N, C-alpha and C positions, 0 to 999 in steps of 0.2 A: 504493499500499499504506499502510495506516495503522501508523505506528510506535507502539512502547510508551510513547513519551515524549509523545504526542499531548496526554494529558490534563494535561500540566504546565503548560500556557500558556493561562490563561483569557483570555476576551476582555477588551477595555478596560473598567475599571470592575468587573469581576467580583471583583477581589480585595476591593474594599471593600463589596460587597454582603452579605457574611456578617458579622455582629457577633462580635466576639471572644467574648463570653460564650456565643454558641451553639456555636462550635467548641469552647471550654474546657468546657463541659458534657458534650459527647460525648467528648472526650479523657479527662476525669475519670472518667467512667462506665467507658470501656473500660479505663482503667488499673487501676480497682478490681476489674473482672473478671478482668483479666490477673494481678494480683497475688494474686487468690484461687486462680487455677488453679496458681500456683507454690507458694502455702501448701500445696495439698493433694498436691505432690510429696512433701512432708514430713509427711504425715498420720502415718505409722507409725514411720518411723525414730527420731524422738525418743523413742519409746515402748519401744524394743527392750530397755532394761535391765528394765523392768517386765514385758515379755512373757516375757524370759528366766527372771526371778524366778518367775512364776506357772506357766509351762508347760514351762520346761526346754529351750526351743528352742536349737539351735545358731545360730551367725552365718551359717553357709551356709543354713539354712532360712529365716532372717531375709532374707538377701541375695536369695533367690529371690522374695520378696515384692516387692522392687524390680524385679527383672526382669518379673515380671507386670505391673507398672504400666507399665513403659517399652515393652514388647512390644505390648500393647494399645493404648497411646497411639500408638505409631509406626505401627502398620498402620492404627489408625483415622483418624489425622491427614490421611494420604494420601486415604483414602475420603471423609473428611469435606468436604474441599475440594469435591469433585463436588456433595455433598449442599447445601452452601452456596451455590454458584453456582445451583442448581436452586431451592430453596425459600426461599433468603434467609438472613442471618446471624443475625437477631434470634431466632427461635424455636429454633435449635440453640443459642444461647448459654443460653437458659431452660433447655433439656434438660440441658445441660452442668452447669449450677450444681445442678439437681436431682439429678443423678447423684453431685455431690459430697456433698449432704446424705445421700443414700442410703448412700454410702461410710462416712460418719462414724456413721451410725445401726447398720449391720452390724457395724462395727468394735467400737462400744461395747457390743454384744450377743453378740459373737462368743464361742463356747464351746470354741474350739479352732483348729487350723491352718486347715481348711477355710473357716472363717467369714472369717479374716483374708485368705485367698487371694480369697474373693469381694469383700471391701472393697477390697483393692488393684486388682482388676479394675474395679470400679465407679468408682474413683477415676481409673484409667487412661482408662476410657471417657469420663468428664467432661473429662480434660484433652485428649483427641483433638482436639476441634474448635476449640480456642482460637486458635491463630494464624490459621487461614483465617477464623474468625469476627472476631477483632480487626481484621486488616488490611484486611478487605473494608468493615468498617464505617468504618474511619479514611480509607481511600482514597476512599470514595463521600460521606462526610458531612464531612469536613474540609476546609476550603479550601486549595489547593495551597501558598501561601506558609507555611503554618502546619503542613504535613505533617512537616517536619523536627523540629519541637518535638513533635509527637503521637508520633513513633516514640521520641524520647528519653524522654518520659513512660512510654511503654508499656516500654520496657526496665528503666527505674528501678522501675517497680511490681513487675516479676517480680523484681529484685533484692531489694525490700523484703519480697515475700511469702516468698522463702526465708529472709530474715533473721528473719521475724516468727515462723514456724511452731514452730521450737524452743522459743522463749522462751514461746510460747502453750500448746503442748502439754505440754512438760516443766514449765512452771510450774503449770499446772492439775494435772497429776498428782502433782506434789510437795506442792501446798498440800492436795490432798484426799485423797492417798494412794491415788488411784484411776485407773488409766489409761483405764478405761471412761468415766469422768466427762470426761477430756480429750477422749476420742473424740466424745462426744455434744456437748461444746462445739463441736467442729469442725463437727459437722452444723448446729448452731444458727447458726454464723457463716455458713455457705454459704446457709442459709435468710434470713438477713439481707440478704446481699449479692443474693439473688434478688429478695427483695422490692423493695429499691432499684432494681434494673434493670426491674422490671415498672411501678413507679410512673413511672419517666422512660423508658418504653418509646419515647416518640415521638423522642427523641435518638439512638436506636439503629436507627432503621428504615432499612436500607441501600436499600430500594426508593424512597425518598423522600429529597430533598436537592439541594442546589446542583451536586454533581457525580455523582448517580447516573446521569445519562445517559452516563457515560464506560463504564458496564458494557456498553452496547449496541453498542460498537465504532464507532458513528457513521460518517459518511462514505459512500463509495460501496459499501463493503463490508458495510454494516449488512444488505443483503438477502442476503448469501451466508455465511451461519453455518458455521463449521468444525466437523468432528467433535470431540466433546468430548474425545477423547484426543489431539487434533492437537498440543496444547502439548508432548506428551512427546517430540516429534520435535527440539524446540529443544536445541540443545547448551546454551545459557545456563541452562536449567532444572536439567540434571544437574550443571552446573558449580557453581550455587548450592547444590544438594543436597550435594555434595562439600565445599564451603567450611563448610556447618553441621556435617557430620560431623567434619571434621578440628578445627575450632574448639571443638566441644563435647568432643572428646576431651581437650584441654587444659583445659577446665573442670572436666571430670569428675576428672581427676587432682588438681587443685588442691583440690577440693572434699573429696574422699574421702581423700587421702594426703599432702597438703602438710604437715599438723600433724605426723604421726608421723615423716614424712621430716626435718623440720627437728629434731624432737626428738633423732632418732638421730645426725644430721649434726653438730649444734652443742651437744649436751648440755644443751638448754633444757628447762625443765619443761614439761609438756603443758598446763598452765593457761595458759601464755604462748603457746605454739605454736598452740593452739587459736584464738587471735585472728587468725591469718592468713587464715581463711576470711572472717571478719566484716570485716576490714581490705580483702581483695580486692574483696569485694562493695560496700563503701563507696566504695572509689576508683572502682570501676566505675561507680557510680550518678553521681558526681561528673563522671567523663568523659562520660557520657551527656548531662548537662546542657549542657556545652561542645559536644558532637558535634552536638546539635540546631541549633546556630547554624551550624556548618560545612556542613550539608548544603544550605543554600540559597546557599552562597557558591562552591562548587566544582563543575564540571562532570564532571570525571574522578574520580569518587567512588572507584575501585579504588585511586587514589594515596593518599587519605586512609586507607583500610583498611590499605594495604600498609605505610605510614609508621607508623602507630599499632601494629600487630600486630608488626611486627619490632622496634619499640622495646621492646613487653612480652616478646618472646622473648628479646631481649638481657639484659634483667633477670633473666629467669629462668634463663638461662645463669650469670649471674654468681653468683646464688644456689647453684646446682648445683656450682659449682667448689670451694665449702666455704672459700673464701678470706675471706669477711666475718666481722666480729665477731658474735657470736650474735644479739643483738637487732637488729643491722643487717640480717641476712638476713630476719628477719620483716617488717621495715619495706620492704625492697626487694621481697620477693616480693608485699606489699599494694599496693605502688605500680603493681606491673606491672597491676594491674587498670584502672588509668587508660586505658592503650592501648587494651584491649579494650572499655572503656566508649566511648571517643572513636569507636571504629570502628562501634559498634552502629547508630546512626541512618543512617549512610551504607551500611551493609550492607542495612538493610531498604529504603532508597530504590533501592539498586541492584537489588534483586529487583523492586521495583515497576516499574521501567524494564524489566526483562527479560519481565515477564509480558505476553502479548498481550492486547488488549482482550476483556473478557467472561470472562476466566479467572483473575481475582484468587484466588477461594477455591482452586481446583485447584492453582494454582502454589504459593501459600503452603502449602497442606496437603502438597504433595509435597515441597516444599524444606525445611520445617520438621520433617519426619519425619526427615531427616538428624540432627536434634538428638537424637531419642529413640534412634536407632542407635548415635550416639556414646556416650550415657550406657550404653546395654546392652553395648557390645562394650570400651570403654575400661577399665571398672573392672576386671574379670578380668585384663587385661594388665598394667595398672600396679599392681594388687594383687600379682601374681606377681613383679614386679620388687622390691617391698618385702618379699616373703617370702625373697627370694634375698639380701637385705642390699644390693640395688643402689639405695639411697636416692637418689643423685644423677640417677639415671635417671628420677625423678619429674619432676624441673625441666627435664633435658635433653630428655626425651620430650615434654613440654608445649611446650618451644620449637621443637621439631621439627614437632609438629603444627600450631602456629600458622603456622610457615613454609609448610607444605604448603596451608593455608587461604588465605594470601596468593597462592599460585600459582593456584589456583581463581578467586579474585576478579579477578585481573589478565586472566585469560582471558575472564571475564565482561565485563569493561570494554572489551577490545579488540574483542570481537564486538559490543557495543552502539555502540562508535564507528563501527564499518565499516558498520552497519546504517543508522545516522543519516546517514552521510555519502553512502550511495547515492541517497536522494531529492534531496539537494542537489546532487549531480552531474548528475542527470538534469534538474533545474531550470535548471542552468547551461548545459547543453547545448542 
């Protein structure tokens, strides 16, 4: 039986066969595309004040736009993995970026709520394929010894996309006095990124490259293709899905409610507590840089994930107690992002090892749809806690969901260790 980790050990000399510049080019392009997908998570939310002023929408109506985005993205992400495995990642990436451009155009010309719903749907459709697309290209085109760094860059680019969108969208809307101009600017940005990808399309061809043969499964089983849905029988796939669900619940709470919770608990001005999200994301990005080096040095990746996420959970619990001085609470909550960042590359490598050969797109699509589900369901729950004055619940709840994600990762690691031990035991016998 071919193990999921079979592609991690290139033949002698293969590690030096791929120039650094070639890998760096692919990593940079995928990072830019991934940053664009996170940017379009935030196409409409920064414009909510302008939309309220022009149309008189309630926050509930505007919140539904976010739900539309993530429902379509989540369902589409699971389905997109099958399409990526069938037709390849590159054309799906081009389609996704085109959908982002269409979303910006529709938003910029919307005459009411229906138009904005269509824009949110198009943005969700564009976002849906990105994780199966990105990880398929990275796993097939980047040499194994650089994959950890590739996953780190991928995660960092997502954080930067989240951080850039509010500045870009709100900045243009403020400078021009028009939210429509900002939306059209987002469309132009998507077209620019699409043009860059088309120009450098050779570096994104997942059907060609040093490691593209891994998708065929190799070995004796190459002539025995499994049913396309066979991967759904693997417990590791659903454990990875649950890992993403729980860890995203924590991220959703921090992104959406940490600032008002800190304001209420510690009496700090909103202008100061609003920095916690930026701080959390920047600390997460710094953690991802270090996490990229850890991946190549640690065999039991679930241990790295557990230590990092439990450390973040402990810091969030400390903030939730209300014992800290005000400004220290903002700093400690921000530093909690380091642990989640450190765990990121190990998390992505763990999923790679859990994926059976030839099912990369399907596995990443299914697993990462847990992220969309987490965003969809966590916001109402944590919002209800805040409405009821349970401000500490934002931080205690985030810590609890991070702990549950650690449990999922631990089971994945144990299962992979057992699966890798079986061939060794047979060989020894």
